[in-house]
N, C-alpha and C positions, 0 to 999 in steps of 0.2 A: 395547501400549496400556495406559495406566494407568487407564482407566475414567472419564476426565474429559471425555468427548465432549459436544458440544452436542445438546440434544434437537431432533428434527426433526418437523415436522408437514406432512403432505402435504395440500395444499389442493385440487388439481385434477389429474386425469389425462385427457389429451386423446387418445382413441383414435378413429380414423375408423370410421364405421359399418360399412363393408365389411370391415375387419379384425376388428371385433368379431363380425360374423356368421361369418366364417371360423373364429374361435376357438371359437364355440359349435358349429359343425358338427364341428370336430375333436374336441371334448369328447363330442359325441353319438356319433360313430363309435367313439371309444375306450371309451365306456360299454358297447357291445354285447359285446365279448369279456369285459370285466370282469363283466358280469351273468351271462354263460354260465358263467364260471369259478366265481363265487360260488354259483350255483345247483347246480352239480355238487358242489362241496365241501359245501354244506349238505345236499344229498340223501344224500350218503354218511354224514355225521354223523348225520342223523336215522334213516337205515336201520340204522346200527349201534346207536343207542340203542333203536330200536324192537325190534330183535332181542335185545339184551341185557336189556331190561326185560321181555320176554316178552309184549308186546302182541299179537304175531302169534298166539300160542297162545290168548289170550283171544278174539280175533276169530274164530278157528276154532271155538271152543266155542259162540259165540253163533249162528253160521250153521247149525250142525247141529240146533238146536232146532226 
């Protein structure tokens, strides 16, 4: 291709309502494992940061007072 293509404008997309509902249900089901995976990854990252920065030691000092 030499890059001299014609510009295209999409005016209308005709999706039946039932198919659209099916797409949204699939997205919702796919979001569940993605949310679980992200929460596990973020909890590991924050636990490492919490331990490396020593916030656990600070918390232990305040509870003994």
